[in-house]
C-alpha positions, 0 to 999 in steps of 0.5 A: 511829215515833220522836217526832222523826218525829211532830213533824216533825223532818226527820232531816237530809233535804233538802226534796226527800227529805222530800217524797218520803218524805211522798208514799210514806207517803201512798200506803202509808197509802192502799193499806193503808186500801183493803186492810184494813191488809194488803198481799198479796204479789201486790199489791206491783207495783201498790202500787210503781207507785202509789208511783212515780206519787206520787214522779213527781208530787213530782219533776215538780212541782218542775221549773222551767217550760220543762224537760221 
């Protein structure tokens, strides 16, 4: 990991992409912690699903009121 990432340099990403990146990183960190820092191939679909839910929370949380 580069020092720029650690100190919060957005690497030219838009605010939305930074939020998505952070949601993915949080979920991967949580999944690795739950799985003793090891992801088995059989676990990838469940992890992908959880990451997708995290990204959906970011996207739906950004929608203006009244848009479904």
